[in-house]
C-alpha positions in Angstrom: 90.8 168.2 -1.0 88.7 169.7 1.8 86.6 167.6 4.1 82.9 168.4 4.4 82.1 165.9 7.1 81.5 167.2 10.6 81.4 164.2 12.9 83.2 164.8 16.2 86.8 163.7 16.9 87.5 161.1 19.6 89.4 163.7 21.6 88.4 167.0 23.1 89.4 170.1 21.1 91.2 172.9 23.0 89.3 176.2 22.7 90.8 179.5 21.6 93.7 180.3 19.4 96.4 177.7 19.1 99.5 178.7 21.0 102.8 177.6 19.7 104.8 174.7 20.9 108.6 174.3 20.5 110.5 171.3 19.1 109.4 168.9 16.5 105.8 167.6 15.9 105.9 163.8 15.8 102.8 162.3 14.3 102.4 158.5 14.4 100.4 156.4 12.0 99.6 154.0 14.8 97.8 151.3 12.8 100.8 150.2 10.9 102.7 149.3 14.1 99.6 147.6 15.6 99.1 145.5 12.4 102.7 144.5 12.2 102.6 143.3 15.8 99.3 141.4 15.1 100.7 139.6 12.1 103.9 138.7 13.7 102.5 137.6 17.1 98.9 136.6 16.2 96.7 135.8 19.2 99.6 135.2 21.6 97.9 135.3 25.0 98.7 137.7 27.7 99.0 136.9 31.5 95.2 136.9 31.8 94.7 134.5 28.8 93.3 137.1 26.5 94.7 137.6 22.9 97.6 140.0 23.6 100.1 139.7 20.7 99.2 143.1 19.2 99.5 144.8 22.6 102.8 143.1 23.4 104.3 143.8 20.0 103.1 147.5 20.0 104.6 148.0 23.5 107.9 146.3 22.3 108.0 148.7 19.3 107.3 151.8 21.5 110.2 150.8 23.8 112.5 150.6 20.8 111.9 154.0 19.2 109.9 156.2 21.5 112.8 157.3 23.7 114.5 158.9 20.7 111.5 161.0 19.8 112.5 164.7 20.0 110.8 167.1 22.4 107.6 168.6 21.1 104.0 167.7 20.2 103.4 164.0 19.9 100.2 162.4 18.6 99.2 158.8 17.8 96.5 158.7 15.1 94.1 155.8 14.7 91.6 154.8 12.0 87.9 154.7 13.1 86.3 155.3 9.7 87.5 152.4 7.5 83.9 151.5 6.7 82.0 154.7 7.4 84.0 157.7 6.4 83.3 160.3 3.8 85.3 158.5 1.2 83.0 155.5 1.4 80.0 157.8 0.7 81.9 159.2 -2.4 82.9 155.7 -3.6 81.4 152.6 -1.8 84.1 150.4 -3.3 86.8 152.3 -1.5 88.8 149.8 0.6 85.8 147.5 0.3 88.1 144.6 -0.6 89.8 144.7 2.8 88.4 142.2 5.3 87.3 143.6 8.6 89.7 143.3 11.6 88.9 140.2 13.7 87.3 140.9 17.1 90.5 139.9 18.9 92.4 142.6 17.1 89.7 145.3 17.5 89.6 144.6 21.3 93.4 145.1 21.4 93.2 148.3 19.5 91.0 149.6 22.4 93.5 148.6 25.0 96.4 150.1 23.1 94.6 153.5 22.9 93.9 153.2 26.7 97.6 152.4 27.2 98.6 155.7 25.5 96.1 157.6 27.6 97.7 156.1 30.7 101.1 157.3 29.6 99.9 160.8 29.0 100.3 160.6 25.3 97.7 162.1 22.9 95.8 159.5 20.8 93.3 160.6 18.2 90.6 159.1 16.0 87.6 160.4 14.0 84.4 158.8 12.7 84.6 160.6 9.3 88.3 160.9 8.6 91.2 158.5 8.4 94.4 158.6 10.5 96.2 160.0 7.5 93.9 163.0 7.4 94.4 163.6 11.1 98.2 163.5 10.5 97.9 165.8 7.5 95.8 168.3 9.5 98.1 168.3 12.5 101.1 168.7 10.2 99.6 171.7 8.5 98.9 173.3 11.9 102.5 172.6 13.0 103.9 174.0 9.7 101.9 177.3 10.1 103.7 177.7 13.4 107.1 177.0 12.0 107.4 173.6 13.8 109.0 170.8 11.7 107.1 167.6 11.3 108.3 164.0 11.7 105.8 161.3 10.5 106.2 157.8 11.7 104.8 155.5 9.0 105.6 153.4 5.9 102.4 154.6 4.1 103.2 156.1 0.7 100.1 158.3 1.0 101.8 160.2 3.8 104.6 161.4 1.5 102.1 164.2 0.8 102.7 165.5 4.3 106.5 166.0 3.9 106.4 169.5 2.5 109.1 171.3 4.5 112.9 171.0 4.1 113.1 169.8 7.8 110.2 167.4 7.6 110.9 163.6 7.8 109.0 160.5 7.0 110.4 157.7 9.2 109.8 154.0 9.6 111.7 153.4 12.8 111.2 149.6 12.8 112.9 149.3 9.4 115.4 152.1 10.0 114.4 154.3 7.0 114.2 158.0 7.0 113.1 160.2 4.0 113.3 163.9 3.5 111.4 165.9 1.0 114.3 165.6 -1.4 114.5 161.9 -0.9 110.8 161.5 -1.8 111.4 163.7 -4.9 114.3 161.5 -6.0 112.5 158.3 -5.4 109.1 159.2 -6.9 110.4 161.7 -9.5 107.6 164.1 -8.4 107.1 166.6 -5.6 105.2 165.5 -2.5 102.4 168.0 -3.5 101.9 165.8 -6.6 101.6 162.4 -4.9 97.8 162.5 -4.7 97.6 163.3 -8.4 100.0 160.5 -9.2 97.8 158.0 -7.2 94.7 159.3 -9.0 96.2 158.8 -12.4 97.9 155.4 -11.7 95.4 154.0 -9.3 96.0 152.7 -5.8 95.3 149.0 -5.6 95.6 148.9 -1.8 92.7 151.3 -1.5 90.7 150.0 -4.4 91.2 153.2 -6.4 91.1 152.7 -10.2 93.4 154.9 -12.3 93.9 155.0 -16.0 94.4 151.7 -17.9 98.1 151.2 -18.7 99.3 154.0 -16.5 101.6 153.1 -13.6 103.4 155.4 -11.1 106.3 156.0 -13.5 104.1 157.1 -16.4 101.9 159.2 -14.1 105.0 160.9 -12.7 106.2 161.7 -16.2 102.9 163.3 -17.1 103.0 165.4 -13.9 106.6 166.5 -14.5 105.6 167.7 -18.0 102.2 169.1 -17.3 102.2 170.1 -13.6 99.1 168.6 -11.9 95.9 166.7 -12.5 93.8 169.8 -13.2 96.2 170.9 -15.9 96.1 167.5 -17.5 92.3 167.5 -17.5 92.2 171.0 -18.9 94.2 169.9 -22.0 94.0 166.1 -22.5 95.8 166.3 -25.8 98.9 167.7 -24.1 99.4 164.1 -22.9 100.5 163.2 -26.5 103.6 165.5 -26.0 104.7 163.7 -22.8 106.8 161.1 -24.6 105.1 158.1 -22.9 104.1 154.8 -24.5 100.5 154.7 -25.6 100.2 158.5 -25.3 97.3 158.8 -27.8 95.3 156.1 -25.9 96.0 157.7 -22.6 95.0 161.1 -23.9 91.7 159.7 -25.0 91.1 158.1 -21.6 91.8 161.5 -19.9 89.4 163.2 -22.3 86.6 160.8 -21.5 87.3 160.1 -17.9 87.5 163.5 -16.2 84.8 162.8 -13.6 86.4 159.5 -12.6 89.8 161.1 -12.3 88.4 163.9 -10.1 86.7 161.3 -7.9 89.9 159.3 -7.6 91.7 162.6 -6.6 89.2 163.1 -3.8 90.0 159.6 -2.6 93.8 159.9 -2.8 94.2 163.4 -1.4 94.5 164.0 2.3 92.3 166.4 4.2 94.2 169.2 6.0 91.4 170.8 7.8 89.7 168.2 9.9 87.7 170.1 12.5 88.0 169.9 16.3 91.5 168.6 16.6 93.7 169.6 19.6 96.2 172.4 19.2 100.0 171.8 19.3 100.3 172.5 23.0 97.6 170.0 23.9 99.7 167.3 22.1 102.7 167.8 24.4 103.5 164.6 26.5 102.0 165.1 29.9 103.7 162.2 31.7 102.0 159.1 33.2 98.6 159.5 34.9 98.1 158.5 38.5 97.6 154.8 38.8 99.2 154.2 35.5 101.3 151.2 36.6 98.2 149.3 37.9 96.3 150.2 34.8 99.1 149.0 32.5 98.9 145.6 34.3 95.1 145.4 33.6 95.7 146.3 30.0 98.0 143.4 29.6 101.4 145.0 29.5 104.0 142.4 30.5 105.8 143.0 33.8 109.3 143.9 32.3 107.8 146.6 30.1 105.7 148.5 32.6 108.6 150.3 34.3 110.2 151.0 30.9 107.1 152.5 29.5 106.6 154.7 32.6 110.2 155.9 32.4 109.9 156.7 28.8 106.7 158.6 29.2 108.1 160.6 32.1 111.3 161.3 30.1 109.2 162.7 27.1 107.3 165.0 29.4 110.5 166.1 31.2 112.2 166.7 27.9 109.6 169.2 26.9 109.7 170.9 30.4 113.4 171.4 30.0 112.9 172.9 26.6 110.2 175.2 27.8 112.1 176.2 30.9 115.8 175.9 30.3 
């Protein structure tokens, strides 16, 4: 799927050709870590009496796994289009069942993004595209330069990004790591087929309706036999030869529901050409900004964590400097 929306990203693009950056590109699905912190700590107040559980939990999480991030580009992607992006224009029901984030959480998201800026770490958002699209675009750019990709998330949609043999999908808080081969063994399809599987089976978490009576396992079997969604739509009767329960009924649904399936595929596929994103070099950790310690205090970072965060941020920047100038 290609994105046609052109709203600007919430970070400045770097002009000119994209130079290469060594190491591994680490791309963080930031929202999952913020929401986990919010649900575990609620509106726990910070030292100034503001709701601060999400900030505190996110900082705690960073301190656990950020020191182990390998040298190379590092970007934290955020969602800014959950009610206004291009997918909502295609399908107004998309994610419409999700309640809006409470004001206390939205305010903490802003402080978390400012925190990352203070540490010299790239944070990105876009008014038209979701964090997953930003990650997919940055991953595609890294892959073109031969840079392996490490995605920090537990989102099944991001399995689509793990295309290289050296790419990893990691959930550091739960201690899980999946390679391309792991994803193929677990889902019984290739990462390139994940969006097709979600279109066929539906994705309840995003309010995407698939074929009645088709779950992920049945969709995977169809894709293993027939290749991709377009091949299935080109010959609906081929579904009858897939050896699945209710094959005749499913073939009839496919024959009658081509437009709905193509719409679902637009919703489940990730955009890999979001315009205006920084190049790989611009995503390298820069180290803490001047005055970062004082700003971290204003943001609400607890005293024991400020020095740790600053050391970690400086260590990430130093790790790249050593790699670039051994």
